[in-house]
C-alpha positions as CSV (number, residue, x, y, z in Angstrom):
1,M,59.6,140.6,90.0
2,L,57.5,137.6,91.0
3,R,56.6,134.3,89.3
4,H,53.6,132.2,90.4
5,C,54.2,128.6,91.3
6,T,51.4,126.4,90.1
7,I,52.5,123.5,92.4
8,C,52.5,125.2,95.8
9,K,50.5,128.3,94.8
10,R,53.1,130.8,96.0
11,D,54.5,133.9,94.4
12,V,58.3,133.5,94.2
13,E,61.0,136.1,93.5
14,L,62.3,135.5,90.0
15,S,65.9,135.4,91.4
16,E,64.8,132.4,93.6
17,W,62.8,130.7,90.9
18,H,65.4,128.1,89.9
19,R,66.0,127.0,93.5
20,H,62.3,126.9,94.2
21,S,61.5,124.8,91.1
22,Q,64.4,122.4,91.9
23,R,62.9,121.8,95.3
24,H,59.7,120.5,93.7
25,R,61.6,118.2,91.4
26,R,63.5,116.7,94.3
27,G,60.3,116.3,96.4
28,G,60.9,119.0,99.0
29,K,61.6,118.5,102.7
30,G,58.8,116.2,103.7
31,A,55.1,116.6,103.7
32,N,53.9,120.1,104.7
33,K,50.9,120.9,106.8
34,Q,48.7,121.4,103.7
35,Q,49.7,118.0,102.2
36,K,49.1,116.3,105.6
37,K,45.7,117.9,106.0
38,A,44.7,116.9,102.4
39,A,45.8,113.2,103.0
40,K,43.7,113.1,106.2
41,A,40.7,114.6,104.5
42,R,41.0,112.1,101.6
43,A,40.9,109.3,104.2
44,G,37.7,110.8,105.8
45,Y,39.7,111.6,109.0
46,A,39.9,107.9,109.7
47,C,42.8,105.5,109.4
48,A,43.0,104.3,105.8
49,N,44.1,100.9,107.0
50,C,41.9,100.0,110.0
51,G,39.3,102.7,109.8
52,R,39.9,104.0,113.4
53,S,39.0,107.6,113.9
54,D,39.5,107.9,117.6
55,L,43.3,108.4,117.4
56,D,45.3,111.3,115.9
57,L,46.2,110.5,112.4
58,E,49.8,110.5,111.0
59,V,50.8,110.7,107.4
60,H,52.7,107.8,105.9
61,H,54.8,107.9,102.8
62,I,53.7,104.7,101.0
63,D,57.0,104.2,99.2
64,G,59.0,105.0,102.3
65,N,60.6,108.1,100.6
66,W,59.9,111.1,102.8
67,R,60.8,113.4,99.9
68,N,58.2,112.0,97.6
69,N,55.2,114.1,98.6
70,T,53.0,113.4,95.7
71,W,49.4,113.0,96.8
72,T,49.4,109.4,95.6
73,N,52.3,108.6,98.0
74,L,50.7,110.1,101.1
75,I,48.2,108.3,103.2
76,A,46.6,108.9,106.6
77,L,47.2,106.1,109.2
78,C,46.6,105.8,112.9
79,P,49.9,105.4,115.0
80,P,49.7,101.6,115.3
81,C,49.1,101.1,111.6
82,H,51.8,103.7,110.8
83,V,54.3,101.7,112.9
84,D,53.4,98.5,111.0
85,A,53.6,100.2,107.6
86,D,57.1,101.6,108.4
87,A,58.2,98.2,109.6
88,E,57.1,96.7,106.3
89,V,59.0,99.3,104.3
90,Q,62.1,98.8,106.4
91,A,61.9,95.0,106.0
92,A,61.7,95.4,102.2
93,R,64.7,97.6,102.3
94,E,66.7,95.2,104.4
95,Q,65.8,92.3,102.0
96,H,66.6,94.5,99.0
97,R,63.3,93.7,97.4
98,D,60.4,95.7,96.0
99,I,57.1,95.4,97.8
100,D,53.7,96.7,97.2
101,H,53.8,99.2,100.0
102,R,50.1,99.7,99.8
103,P,48.2,97.0,101.6
104,R,45.0,96.0,99.9
105,T,42.9,97.6,102.7
106,Y,44.1,101.1,102.0
107,K,41.2,103.2,100.9
108,L,42.6,105.9,98.5
109,S,40.1,108.2,97.0
């Protein structure tokens, strides 16, 4: 017997339902291809920080938690901006402080 997951739009065996739903609550295993594609499309296939569209985009987790794959936590950045954003998250962790991980220039739609 199958149960339909409204989060990932998959049909899941009823015997696996508990494990499947727990995965969504924990945030899963990182952004999947569909989530990455959606983040890039939201940014207009250009870096949400600098606007460059000539480089392959990467998806950045704004809060630094790779398991938090909510659409508000994923943003498309070019590799140089992604390195800078990751460095900012790491610096905040090392200093044990909260930071606004979303620079004012990010264009979220």
